[in-house]
PyMOL Python script that loads the backbone (N, CA, C, O; Angstrom):
from pymol import cmd

cmd.read_pdbstr("""\
ATOM      1  N   MET A   1       2.093   9.666 -17.430  1.00  0.00           N
ATOM      2  CA  MET A   1       1.971   9.088 -16.117  1.00  0.00           C
ATOM      3  C   MET A   1       2.376   7.629 -16.214  1.00  0.00           C
ATOM      4  O   MET A   1       1.913   6.910 -17.099  1.00  0.00           O
ATOM      5  N   PHE A   2       3.227   7.195 -15.318  1.00  0.00           N
ATOM      6  CA  PHE A   2       3.603   5.800 -15.227  1.00  0.00           C
ATOM      7  C   PHE A   2       2.709   5.123 -14.198  1.00  0.00           C
ATOM      8  O   PHE A   2       2.507   5.647 -13.103  1.00  0.00           O
ATOM      9  N   VAL A   3       2.183   3.975 -14.546  1.00  0.00           N
ATOM     10  CA  VAL A   3       1.354   3.220 -13.615  1.00  0.00           C
ATOM     11  C   VAL A   3       1.979   1.849 -13.393  1.00  0.00           C
ATOM     12  O   VAL A   3       2.777   1.367 -14.196  1.00  0.00           O
ATOM     13  N   ARG A   4       1.601   1.254 -12.305  1.00  0.00           N
ATOM     14  CA  ARG A   4       2.149  -0.041 -11.914  1.00  0.00           C
ATOM     15  C   ARG A   4       0.989  -0.966 -11.581  1.00  0.00           C
ATOM     16  O   ARG A   4      -0.043  -0.520 -11.080  1.00  0.00           O
ATOM     17  N   ASN A   5       1.155  -2.230 -11.852  1.00  0.00           N
ATOM     18  CA  ASN A   5       0.133  -3.204 -11.506  1.00  0.00           C
ATOM     19  C   ASN A   5      -0.175  -3.059 -10.017  1.00  0.00           C
ATOM     20  O   ASN A   5       0.731  -3.175  -9.192  1.00  0.00           O
ATOM     21  N   PRO A   6      -1.438  -2.807  -9.655  1.00  0.00           N
ATOM     22  CA  PRO A   6      -1.757  -2.540  -8.242  1.00  0.00           C
ATOM     23  C   PRO A   6      -1.466  -3.714  -7.315  1.00  0.00           C
ATOM     24  O   PRO A   6      -1.124  -3.509  -6.150  1.00  0.00           O
ATOM     25  N   TYR A   7      -1.596  -4.929  -7.810  1.00  0.00           N
ATOM     26  CA  TYR A   7      -1.315  -6.090  -6.962  1.00  0.00           C
ATOM     27  C   TYR A   7       0.187  -6.217  -6.706  1.00  0.00           C
ATOM     28  O   TYR A   7       0.614  -6.504  -5.588  1.00  0.00           O
ATOM     29  N   VAL A   8       0.972  -6.003  -7.745  1.00  0.00           N
ATOM     30  CA  VAL A   8       2.431  -6.045  -7.601  1.00  0.00           C
ATOM     31  C   VAL A   8       2.890  -4.924  -6.668  1.00  0.00           C
ATOM     32  O   VAL A   8       3.757  -5.134  -5.819  1.00  0.00           O
ATOM     33  N   ARG A   9       2.309  -3.742  -6.827  1.00  0.00           N
ATOM     34  CA  ARG A   9       2.664  -2.596  -5.983  1.00  0.00           C
ATOM     35  C   ARG A   9       2.337  -2.881  -4.517  1.00  0.00           C
ATOM     36  O   ARG A   9       3.141  -2.575  -3.637  1.00  0.00           O
ATOM     37  N   LEU A  10       1.178  -3.457  -4.247  1.00  0.00           N
ATOM     38  CA  LEU A  10       0.779  -3.762  -2.871  1.00  0.00           C
ATOM     39  C   LEU A  10       1.699  -4.807  -2.247  1.00  0.00           C
ATOM     40  O   LEU A  10       2.144  -4.649  -1.110  1.00  0.00           O
ATOM     41  N   LEU A  11       1.985  -5.878  -2.993  1.00  0.00           N
ATOM     42  CA  LEU A  11       2.873  -6.919  -2.468  1.00  0.00           C
ATOM     43  C   LEU A  11       4.273  -6.361  -2.240  1.00  0.00           C
ATOM     44  O   LEU A  11       4.888  -6.635  -1.210  1.00  0.00           O
ATOM     45  N   SER A  12       4.777  -5.586  -3.184  1.00  0.00           N
ATOM     46  CA  SER A  12       6.099  -4.989  -3.045  1.00  0.00           C
ATOM     47  C   SER A  12       6.164  -4.076  -1.823  1.00  0.00           C
ATOM     48  O   SER A  12       7.130  -4.127  -1.061  1.00  0.00           O
ATOM     49  N   GLY A  13       5.148  -3.244  -1.634  1.00  0.00           N
ATOM     50  CA  GLY A  13       5.104  -2.368  -0.472  1.00  0.00           C
ATOM     51  C   GLY A  13       5.049  -3.149   0.820  1.00  0.00           C
ATOM     52  O   GLY A  13       5.712  -2.797   1.795  1.00  0.00           O
ATOM     53  N   PHE A  14       4.257  -4.214   0.832  1.00  0.00           N
ATOM     54  CA  PHE A  14       4.154  -5.056   2.021  1.00  0.00           C
ATOM     55  C   PHE A  14       5.516  -5.660   2.369  1.00  0.00           C
ATOM     56  O   PHE A  14       5.961  -5.579   3.514  1.00  0.00           O
ATOM     57  N   LEU A  15       6.173  -6.261   1.381  1.00  0.00           N
ATOM     58  CA  LEU A  15       7.464  -6.898   1.640  1.00  0.00           C
ATOM     59  C   LEU A  15       8.522  -5.880   2.049  1.00  0.00           C
ATOM     60  O   LEU A  15       9.335  -6.143   2.934  1.00  0.00           O
ATOM     61  N   ASP A  16       8.507  -4.709   1.396  1.00  0.00           N
ATOM     62  CA  ASP A  16       9.522  -3.707   1.679  1.00  0.00           C
ATOM     63  C   ASP A  16       9.255  -2.927   2.962  1.00  0.00           C
ATOM     64  O   ASP A  16      10.185  -2.644   3.717  1.00  0.00           O
ATOM     65  N   LYS A  17       8.005  -2.579   3.217  1.00  0.00           N
ATOM     66  CA  LYS A  17       7.692  -1.709   4.349  1.00  0.00           C
ATOM     67  C   LYS A  17       7.261  -2.447   5.603  1.00  0.00           C
ATOM     68  O   LYS A  17       7.409  -1.912   6.702  1.00  0.00           O
ATOM     69  N   ALA A  18       6.736  -3.652   5.478  1.00  0.00           N
ATOM     70  CA  ALA A  18       6.234  -4.370   6.656  1.00  0.00           C
ATOM     71  C   ALA A  18       7.115  -5.544   7.068  1.00  0.00           C
ATOM     72  O   ALA A  18       7.064  -5.980   8.218  1.00  0.00           O
ATOM     73  N   CYS A  19       7.918  -6.057   6.149  1.00  0.00           N
ATOM     74  CA  CYS A  19       8.678  -7.275   6.455  1.00  0.00           C
ATOM     75  C   CYS A  19      10.194  -7.107   6.396  1.00  0.00           C
ATOM     76  O   CYS A  19      10.922  -8.007   6.816  1.00  0.00           O
ATOM     77  N   ASN A  20      10.676  -6.007   5.897  1.00  0.00           N
ATOM     78  CA  ASN A  20      12.106  -5.819   5.675  1.00  0.00           C
ATOM     79  C   ASN A  20      12.784  -5.334   6.960  1.00  0.00           C
ATOM     80  O   ASN A  20      12.558  -4.199   7.380  1.00  0.00           O
ATOM     81  N   PRO A  21      13.603  -6.167   7.586  1.00  0.00           N
ATOM     82  CA  PRO A  21      14.231  -5.758   8.842  1.00  0.00           C
ATOM     83  C   PRO A  21      15.250  -4.635   8.676  1.00  0.00           C
ATOM     84  O   PRO A  21      15.685  -4.051   9.669  1.00  0.00           O
ATOM     85  N   HIS A  22      15.639  -4.324   7.442  1.00  0.00           N
ATOM     86  CA  HIS A  22      16.629  -3.275   7.197  1.00  0.00           C
ATOM     87  C   HIS A  22      16.024  -1.881   7.201  1.00  0.00           C
ATOM     88  O   HIS A  22      16.751  -0.889   7.166  1.00  0.00           O
ATOM     89  N   VAL A  23      14.718  -1.799   7.241  1.00  0.00           N
ATOM     90  CA  VAL A  23      14.038  -0.498   7.324  1.00  0.00           C
ATOM     91  C   VAL A  23      13.168  -0.500   8.592  1.00  0.00           C
ATOM     92  O   VAL A  23      11.943  -0.402   8.526  1.00  0.00           O
ATOM     93  N   GLU A  24      13.823  -0.612   9.717  1.00  0.00           N
ATOM     94  CA  GLU A  24      13.133  -0.800  10.994  1.00  0.00           C
ATOM     95  C   GLU A  24      12.094   0.275  11.285  1.00  0.00           C
ATOM     96  O   GLU A  24      11.048  -0.022  11.862  1.00  0.00           O
ATOM     97  N   SER A  25      12.364   1.517  10.896  1.00  0.00           N
ATOM     98  CA  SER A  25      11.399   2.574  11.181  1.00  0.00           C
ATOM     99  C   SER A  25      10.086   2.325  10.449  1.00  0.00           C
ATOM    100  O   SER A  25       9.015   2.566  11.006  1.00  0.00           O
ATOM    101  N   TRP A  26      10.152   1.845   9.207  1.00  0.00           N
ATOM    102  CA  TRP A  26       8.925   1.535   8.464  1.00  0.00           C
ATOM    103  C   TRP A  26       8.219   0.339   9.068  1.00  0.00           C
ATOM    104  O   TRP A  26       6.997   0.345   9.221  1.00  0.00           O
ATOM    105  N   VAL A  27       8.982  -0.684   9.410  1.00  0.00           N
ATOM    106  CA  VAL A  27       8.383  -1.886   9.982  1.00  0.00           C
ATOM    107  C   VAL A  27       7.635  -1.532  11.261  1.00  0.00           C
ATOM    108  O   VAL A  27       6.524  -2.012  11.483  1.00  0.00           O
ATOM    109  N   THR A  28       8.235  -0.696  12.099  1.00  0.00           N
ATOM    110  CA  THR A  28       7.576  -0.277  13.340  1.00  0.00           C
ATOM    111  C   THR A  28       6.301   0.491  13.048  1.00  0.00           C
ATOM    112  O   THR A  28       5.267   0.236  13.666  1.00  0.00           O
ATOM    113  N   LEU A  29       6.364   1.429  12.115  1.00  0.00           N
ATOM    114  CA  LEU A  29       5.188   2.222  11.747  1.00  0.00           C
ATOM    115  C   LEU A  29       4.071   1.333  11.217  1.00  0.00           C
ATOM    116  O   LEU A  29       2.923   1.466  11.641  1.00  0.00           O
ATOM    117  N   ILE A  30       4.389   0.439  10.307  1.00  0.00           N
ATOM    118  CA  ILE A  30       3.376  -0.442   9.719  1.00  0.00           C
ATOM    119  C   ILE A  30       2.824  -1.382  10.783  1.00  0.00           C
ATOM    120  O   ILE A  30       1.617  -1.615  10.836  1.00  0.00           O
ATOM    121  N   ASN A  31       3.691  -1.920  11.625  1.00  0.00           N
ATOM    122  CA  ASN A  31       3.210  -2.814  12.693  1.00  0.00           C
ATOM    123  C   ASN A  31       2.245  -2.085  13.607  1.00  0.00           C
ATOM    124  O   ASN A  31       1.212  -2.640  13.979  1.00  0.00           O
ATOM    125  N   ASP A  32       2.560  -0.853  13.975  1.00  0.00           N
ATOM    126  CA  ASP A  32       1.699  -0.089  14.881  1.00  0.00           C
ATOM    127  C   ASP A  32       0.372   0.269  14.222  1.00  0.00           C
ATOM    128  O   ASP A  32      -0.675   0.187  14.864  1.00  0.00           O
ATOM    129  N   ASP A  33       0.400   0.664  12.957  1.00  0.00           N
ATOM    130  CA  ASP A  33      -0.806   1.136  12.274  1.00  0.00           C
ATOM    131  C   ASP A  33      -1.628   0.028  11.616  1.00  0.00           C
ATOM    132  O   ASP A  33      -2.829   0.197  11.408  1.00  0.00           O
ATOM    133  N   TYR A  34      -1.003  -1.096  11.287  1.00  0.00           N
ATOM    134  CA  TYR A  34      -1.690  -2.115  10.494  1.00  0.00           C
ATOM    135  C   TYR A  34      -1.646  -3.507  11.121  1.00  0.00           C
ATOM    136  O   TYR A  34      -1.688  -4.506  10.404  1.00  0.00           O
ATOM    137  N   GLY A  35      -1.564  -3.581  12.430  1.00  0.00           N
ATOM    138  CA  GLY A  35      -1.755  -4.850  13.126  1.00  0.00           C
ATOM    139  C   GLY A  35      -0.632  -5.849  13.021  1.00  0.00           C
ATOM    140  O   GLY A  35      -0.878  -7.051  13.128  1.00  0.00           O
ATOM    141  N   GLY A  36       0.601  -5.398  12.813  1.00  0.00           N
ATOM    142  CA  GLY A  36       1.738  -6.311  12.714  1.00  0.00           C
ATOM    143  C   GLY A  36       2.095  -6.880  14.079  1.00  0.00           C
ATOM    144  O   GLY A  36       1.363  -6.636  15.038  1.00  0.00           O
ATOM    145  N   PRO A  37       3.171  -7.614  14.209  1.00  0.00           N
ATOM    146  CA  PRO A  37       4.235  -7.798  13.229  1.00  0.00           C
ATOM    147  C   PRO A  37       3.853  -8.781  12.131  1.00  0.00           C
ATOM    148  O   PRO A  37       2.948  -9.603  12.274  1.00  0.00           O
ATOM    149  N   TYR A  38       4.586  -8.656  11.032  1.00  0.00           N
ATOM    150  CA  TYR A  38       4.331  -9.485   9.861  1.00  0.00           C
ATOM    151  C   TYR A  38       5.587 -10.225   9.450  1.00  0.00           C
ATOM    152  O   TYR A  38       6.710  -9.767   9.660  1.00  0.00           O
ATOM    153  N   LYS A  39       5.358 -11.385   8.858  1.00  0.00           N
ATOM    154  CA  LYS A  39       6.412 -12.146   8.188  1.00  0.00           C
ATOM    155  C   LYS A  39       6.022 -12.225   6.721  1.00  0.00           C
ATOM    156  O   LYS A  39       4.860 -12.011   6.374  1.00  0.00           O
ATOM    157  N   SER A  40       6.958 -12.523   5.883  1.00  0.00           N
ATOM    158  CA  SER A  40       6.684 -12.562   4.447  1.00  0.00           C
ATOM    159  C   SER A  40       6.059 -13.907   4.053  1.00  0.00           C
ATOM    160  O   SER A  40       6.632 -14.678   3.283  1.00  0.00           O
ATOM    161  N   THR A  41       4.866 -14.161   4.606  1.00  0.00           N
ATOM    162  CA  THR A  41       4.129 -15.391   4.290  1.00  0.00           C
ATOM    163  C   THR A  41       2.809 -15.020   3.619  1.00  0.00           C
ATOM    164  O   THR A  41       2.308 -13.912   3.812  1.00  0.00           O
ATOM    165  N   PRO A  42       2.248 -15.928   2.840  1.00  0.00           N
ATOM    166  CA  PRO A  42       0.942 -15.642   2.233  1.00  0.00           C
ATOM    167  C   PRO A  42      -0.136 -15.340   3.272  1.00  0.00           C
ATOM    168  O   PRO A  42      -1.006 -14.502   3.035  1.00  0.00           O
ATOM    169  N   GLU A  43      -0.084 -16.012   4.414  1.00  0.00           N
ATOM    170  CA  GLU A  43      -1.087 -15.793   5.461  1.00  0.00           C
ATOM    171  C   GLU A  43      -0.987 -14.379   6.035  1.00  0.00           C
ATOM    172  O   GLU A  43      -2.003 -13.716   6.244  1.00  0.00           O
ATOM    173  N   ASP A  44       0.232 -13.925   6.286  1.00  0.00           N
ATOM    174  CA  ASP A  44       0.397 -12.570   6.831  1.00  0.00           C
ATOM    175  C   ASP A  44       0.041 -11.512   5.796  1.00  0.00           C
ATOM    176  O   ASP A  44      -0.501 -10.463   6.144  1.00  0.00           O
ATOM    177  N   PHE A  45       0.341 -11.778   4.525  1.00  0.00           N
ATOM    178  CA  PHE A  45      -0.046 -10.826   3.487  1.00  0.00           C
ATOM    179  C   PHE A  45      -1.569 -10.736   3.409  1.00  0.00           C
ATOM    180  O   PHE A  45      -2.116  -9.640   3.280  1.00  0.00           O
ATOM    181  N   ALA A  46      -2.253 -11.862   3.485  1.00  0.00           N
ATOM    182  CA  ALA A  46      -3.724 -11.858   3.461  1.00  0.00           C
ATOM    183  C   ALA A  46      -4.282 -11.093   4.655  1.00  0.00           C
ATOM    184  O   ALA A  46      -5.248 -10.344   4.515  1.00  0.00           O
ATOM    185  N   ARG A  47      -3.685 -11.277   5.816  1.00  0.00           N
ATOM    186  CA  ARG A  47      -4.115 -10.553   7.021  1.00  0.00           C
ATOM    187  C   ARG A  47      -3.899  -9.050   6.841  1.00  0.00           C
ATOM    188  O   ARG A  47      -4.758  -8.247   7.206  1.00  0.00           O
ATOM    189  N   PHE A  48      -2.763  -8.676   6.284  1.00  0.00           N
ATOM    190  CA  PHE A  48      -2.456  -7.269   6.031  1.00  0.00           C
ATOM    191  C   PHE A  48      -3.474  -6.655   5.066  1.00  0.00           C
ATOM    192  O   PHE A  48      -3.965  -5.550   5.297  1.00  0.00           O
ATOM    193  N   VAL A  49      -3.788  -7.375   3.986  1.00  0.00           N
ATOM    194  CA  VAL A  49      -4.750  -6.863   3.004  1.00  0.00           C
ATOM    195  C   VAL A  49      -6.119  -6.678   3.650  1.00  0.00           C
ATOM    196  O   VAL A  49      -6.789  -5.682   3.379  1.00  0.00           O
ATOM    197  N   LYS A  50      -6.547  -7.603   4.490  1.00  0.00           N
ATOM    198  CA  LYS A  50      -7.841  -7.467   5.172  1.00  0.00           C
ATOM    199  C   LYS A  50      -7.871  -6.228   6.060  1.00  0.00           C
ATOM    200  O   LYS A  50      -8.860  -5.495   6.069  1.00  0.00           O
ATOM    201  N   ILE A  51      -6.804  -5.993   6.798  1.00  0.00           N
ATOM    202  CA  ILE A  51      -6.737  -4.809   7.651  1.00  0.00           C
ATOM    203  C   ILE A  51      -6.730  -3.552   6.804  1.00  0.00           C
ATOM    204  O   ILE A  51      -7.427  -2.587   7.117  1.00  0.00           O
ATOM    205  N   LEU A  52      -5.955  -3.553   5.740  1.00  0.00           N
ATOM    206  CA  LEU A  52      -5.888  -2.402   4.844  1.00  0.00           C
ATOM    207  C   LEU A  52      -7.251  -2.098   4.241  1.00  0.00           C
ATOM    208  O   LEU A  52      -7.665  -0.939   4.210  1.00  0.00           O
ATOM    209  N   MET A  53      -7.954  -3.115   3.761  1.00  0.00           N
ATOM    210  CA  MET A  53      -9.273  -2.908   3.157  1.00  0.00           C
ATOM    211  C   MET A  53     -10.295  -2.450   4.190  1.00  0.00           C
ATOM    212  O   MET A  53     -11.177  -1.652   3.873  1.00  0.00           O
ATOM    213  N   SER A  54     -10.191  -2.937   5.400  1.00  0.00           N
ATOM    214  CA  SER A  54     -11.086  -2.493   6.463  1.00  0.00           C
ATOM    215  C   SER A  54     -10.886  -1.003   6.733  1.00  0.00           C
ATOM    216  O   SER A  54     -11.853  -0.261   6.901  1.00  0.00           O
ATOM    217  N   ARG A  55      -9.636  -0.575   6.772  1.00  0.00           N
ATOM    218  CA  ARG A  55      -9.343   0.853   6.969  1.00  0.00           C
ATOM    219  C   ARG A  55      -9.900   1.675   5.810  1.00  0.00           C
ATOM    220  O   ARG A  55     -10.478   2.741   6.019  1.00  0.00           O
ATOM    221  N   PHE A  56      -9.725   1.181   4.602  1.00  0.00           N
ATOM    222  CA  PHE A  56     -10.234   1.883   3.421  1.00  0.00           C
ATOM    223  C   PHE A  56     -11.759   1.984   3.485  1.00  0.00           C
ATOM    224  O   PHE A  56     -12.326   3.055   3.271  1.00  0.00           O
ATOM    225  N   ASP A  57     -12.412   0.869   3.778  1.00  0.00           N
ATOM    226  CA  ASP A  57     -13.879   0.838   3.840  1.00  0.00           C
ATOM    227  C   ASP A  57     -14.430   1.763   4.925  1.00  0.00           C
ATOM    228  O   ASP A  57     -15.523   2.310   4.778  1.00  0.00           O
ATOM    229  N   ASN A  58     -13.682   1.940   6.009  1.00  0.00           N
ATOM    230  CA  ASN A  58     -14.122   2.788   7.122  1.00  0.00           C
ATOM    231  C   ASN A  58     -13.689   4.248   6.967  1.00  0.00           C
ATOM    232  O   ASN A  58     -13.926   5.064   7.858  1.00  0.00           O
ATOM    233  N   GLY A  59     -13.055   4.577   5.837  1.00  0.00           N
ATOM    234  CA  GLY A  59     -12.638   5.955   5.601  1.00  0.00           C
ATOM    235  C   GLY A  59     -11.448   6.395   6.441  1.00  0.00           C
ATOM    236  O   GLY A  59     -11.196   7.592   6.588  1.00  0.00           O
ATOM    237  N   GLU A  60     -10.721   5.441   6.987  1.00  0.00           N
ATOM    238  CA  GLU A  60      -9.542   5.767   7.790  1.00  0.00           C
ATOM    239  C   GLU A  60      -8.370   6.103   6.864  1.00  0.00           C
ATOM    240  O   GLU A  60      -8.331   5.651   5.720  1.00  0.00           O
ATOM    241  N   PRO A  61      -7.417   6.895   7.360  1.00  0.00           N
ATOM    242  CA  PRO A  61      -6.273   7.238   6.505  1.00  0.00           C
ATOM    243  C   PRO A  61      -5.451   6.012   6.150  1.00  0.00           C
ATOM    244  O   PRO A  61      -5.299   5.090   6.952  1.00  0.00           O
ATOM    245  N   ILE A  62      -4.931   6.021   4.945  1.00  0.00           N
ATOM    246  CA  ILE A  62      -4.104   4.919   4.438  1.00  0.00           C
ATOM    247  C   ILE A  62      -2.715   5.473   4.143  1.00  0.00           C
ATOM    248  O   ILE A  62      -2.582   6.537   3.537  1.00  0.00           O
ATOM    249  N   ASN A  63      -1.693   4.760   4.566  1.00  0.00           N
ATOM    250  CA  ASN A  63      -0.327   5.148   4.245  1.00  0.00           C
ATOM    251  C   ASN A  63      -0.194   5.267   2.725  1.00  0.00           C
ATOM    252  O   ASN A  63      -0.653   4.376   2.011  1.00  0.00           O
ATOM    253  N   PRO A  64       0.425   6.347   2.202  1.00  0.00           N
ATOM    254  CA  PRO A  64       0.520   6.542   0.754  1.00  0.00           C
ATOM    255  C   PRO A  64       1.175   5.389   0.000  1.00  0.00           C
ATOM    256  O   PRO A  64       0.929   5.223  -1.195  1.00  0.00           O
ATOM    257  N   HIS A  65       1.998   4.595   0.666  1.00  0.00           N
ATOM    258  CA  HIS A  65       2.608   3.446  -0.010  1.00  0.00           C
ATOM    259  C   HIS A  65       1.575   2.377  -0.356  1.00  0.00           C
ATOM    260  O   HIS A  65       1.824   1.519  -1.203  1.00  0.00           O
ATOM    261  N   PHE A  66       0.425   2.430   0.294  1.00  0.00           N
ATOM    262  CA  PHE A  66      -0.589   1.406   0.093  1.00  0.00           C
ATOM    263  C   PHE A  66      -1.903   1.957  -0.455  1.00  0.00           C
ATOM    264  O   PHE A  66      -2.827   1.192  -0.731  1.00  0.00           O
ATOM    265  N   SER A  67      -1.994   3.252  -0.612  1.00  0.00           N
ATOM    266  CA  SER A  67      -3.237   3.832  -1.136  1.00  0.00           C
ATOM    267  C   SER A  67      -3.283   3.686  -2.663  1.00  0.00           C
ATOM    268  O   SER A  67      -2.279   3.379  -3.306  1.00  0.00           O
ATOM    269  N   ARG A  68      -4.456   3.912  -3.210  1.00  0.00           N
ATOM    270  CA  ARG A  68      -4.644   3.752  -4.655  1.00  0.00           C
ATOM    271  C   ARG A  68      -3.900   4.854  -5.406  1.00  0.00           C
ATOM    272  O   ARG A  68      -3.929   6.016  -5.000  1.00  0.00           O
ATOM    273  N   LEU A  69      -3.238   4.490  -6.495  1.00  0.00           N
ATOM    274  CA  LEU A  69      -2.556   5.496  -7.317  1.00  0.00           C
ATOM    275  C   LEU A  69      -3.548   6.520  -7.838  1.00  0.00           C
ATOM    276  O   LEU A  69      -3.200   7.687  -8.021  1.00  0.00           O
ATOM    277  N   PHE A  70      -4.770   6.096  -8.076  1.00  0.00           N
ATOM    278  CA  PHE A  70      -5.822   6.996  -8.540  1.00  0.00           C
ATOM    279  C   PHE A  70      -5.950   8.194  -7.603  1.00  0.00           C
ATOM    280  O   PHE A  70      -6.247   9.301  -8.052  1.00  0.00           O
ATOM    281  N   ASP A  71      -5.732   7.986  -6.327  1.00  0.00           N
ATOM    282  CA  ASP A  71      -5.861   9.058  -5.343  1.00  0.00           C
ATOM    283  C   ASP A  71      -4.705  10.065  -5.394  1.00  0.00           C
ATOM    284  O   ASP A  71      -4.795  11.142  -4.805  1.00  0.00           O
ATOM    285  N   HIS A  72      -3.630   9.719  -6.093  1.00  0.00           N
ATOM    286  CA  HIS A  72      -2.447  10.575  -6.147  1.00  0.00           C
ATOM    287  C   HIS A  72      -2.295  11.329  -7.465  1.00  0.00           C
ATOM    288  O   HIS A  72      -1.562  12.317  -7.524  1.00  0.00           O
ATOM    289  N   CYS A  73      -2.965  10.889  -8.508  1.00  0.00           N
ATOM    290  CA  CYS A  73      -2.642  11.401  -9.847  1.00  0.00           C
ATOM    291  C   CYS A  73      -3.552  12.518 -10.340  1.00  0.00           C
ATOM    292  O   CYS A  73      -3.303  13.076 -11.408  1.00  0.00           O
ATOM    293  N   GLY A  74      -4.584  12.856  -9.605  1.00  0.00           N
ATOM    294  CA  GLY A  74      -5.425  13.978  -9.989  1.00  0.00           C
ATOM    295  C   GLY A  74      -6.524  13.672 -10.988  1.00  0.00           C
ATOM    296  O   GLY A  74      -7.223  14.590 -11.416  1.00  0.00           O
ATOM    297  N   LEU A  75      -6.703  12.425 -11.375  1.00  0.00           N
ATOM    298  CA  LEU A  75      -7.752  12.078 -12.343  1.00  0.00           C
ATOM    299  C   LEU A  75      -9.135  12.455 -11.830  1.00  0.00           C
ATOM    300  O   LEU A  75      -9.983  12.896 -12.606  1.00  0.00           O
ATOM    301  N   ALA A  76      -9.370  12.287 -10.539  1.00  0.00           N
ATOM    302  CA  ALA A  76     -10.678  12.616  -9.973  1.00  0.00           C
ATOM    303  C   ALA A  76     -10.968  14.114 -10.053  1.00  0.00           C
ATOM    304  O   ALA A  76     -12.123  14.534  -9.998  1.00  0.00           O
ATOM    305  N   ASN A  77      -9.911  14.911 -10.183  1.00  0.00           N
ATOM    306  CA  ASN A  77     -10.060  16.362 -10.262  1.00  0.00           C
ATOM    307  C   ASN A  77      -9.941  16.879 -11.694  1.00  0.00           C
ATOM    308  O   ASN A  77      -9.796  18.081 -11.915  1.00  0.00           O
ATOM    309  N   GLY A  78     -10.002  15.967 -12.663  1.00  0.00           N
ATOM    310  CA  GLY A  78      -9.982  16.387 -14.054  1.00  0.00           C
ATOM    311  C   GLY A  78      -8.611  16.433 -14.703  1.00  0.00           C
ATOM    312  O   GLY A  78      -8.498  16.878 -15.846  1.00  0.00           O
ATOM    313  N   MET A  79      -7.572  15.993 -14.021  1.00  0.00           N
ATOM    314  CA  MET A  79      -6.231  15.988 -14.601  1.00  0.00           C
ATOM    315  C   MET A  79      -6.208  15.070 -15.816  1.00  0.00           C
ATOM    316  O   MET A  79      -6.778  13.979 -15.790  1.00  0.00           O
ATOM    317  N   ARG A  80      -5.557  15.510 -16.865  1.00  0.00           N
ATOM    318  CA  ARG A  80      -5.420  14.725 -18.096  1.00  0.00           C
ATOM    319  C   ARG A  80      -3.936  14.458 -18.358  1.00  0.00           C
ATOM    320  O   ARG A  80      -3.078  15.289 -18.061  1.00  0.00           O
ATOM    321  N   TYR A  81      -3.664  13.310 -18.906  1.00  0.00           N
ATOM    322  CA  TYR A  81      -2.310  12.935 -19.247  1.00  0.00           C
ATOM    323  C   TYR A  81      -2.259  12.588 -20.726  1.00  0.00           C
ATOM    324  O   TYR A  81      -3.227  12.060 -21.275  1.00  0.00           O
ATOM    325  N   ASP A  82      -1.135  12.880 -21.375  1.00  0.00           N
ATOM    326  CA  ASP A  82      -0.966  12.540 -22.779  1.00  0.00           C
ATOM    327  C   ASP A  82      -0.615  11.072 -22.967  1.00  0.00           C
ATOM    328  O   ASP A  82      -1.004  10.463 -23.964  1.00  0.00           O
ATOM    329  N   LEU A  83       0.107  10.507 -22.031  1.00  0.00           N
ATOM    330  CA  LEU A  83       0.542   9.116 -22.121  1.00  0.00           C
ATOM    331  C   LEU A  83       0.327   8.416 -20.789  1.00  0.00           C
ATOM    332  O   LEU A  83       0.526   9.005 -19.726  1.00  0.00           O
ATOM    333  N   TYR A  84      -0.073   7.175 -20.855  1.00  0.00           N
ATOM    334  CA  TYR A  84      -0.155   6.298 -19.693  1.00  0.00           C
ATOM    335  C   TYR A  84       0.781   5.145 -19.958  1.00  0.00           C
ATOM    336  O   TYR A  84       0.546   4.365 -20.881  1.00  0.00           O
ATOM    337  N   LEU A  85       1.816   5.014 -19.192  1.00  0.00           N
ATOM    338  CA  LEU A  85       2.833   4.002 -19.409  1.00  0.00           C
ATOM    339  C   LEU A  85       2.877   3.045 -18.238  1.00  0.00           C
ATOM    340  O   LEU A  85       2.605   3.411 -17.095  1.00  0.00           O
ATOM    341  N   LYS A  86       3.230   1.803 -18.554  1.00  0.00           N
ATOM    342  CA  LYS A  86       3.394   0.840 -17.471  1.00  0.00           C
ATOM    343  C   LYS A  86       4.623   0.016 -17.707  1.00  0.00           C
ATOM    344  O   LYS A  86       4.943  -0.861 -16.904  1.00  0.00           O
TER     345      LYS A  86
END
""", "prot")
cmd.dss("prot")
cmd.show_as("cartoon", "prot")
cmd.util.cbc("prot")
cmd.orient("prot")
């Protein structure tokens, strides 16, 4: 299993999915679901993280680009991996 630094993954997803004008469909989806519009500023990233964490804390669905990798890899269900790479 390949893993990625969760902070880098979150920032990358934010910049690519919420701020990138070349992927308008994603920007629209993220803006509608996560309180956008957003610019690639530290303040907007902090606002995005607060909204994301509020959704997580309230048990609301999270877009897979921003959810925890732990939720995708099957570890909670007993899945075992021979190697963990980053």
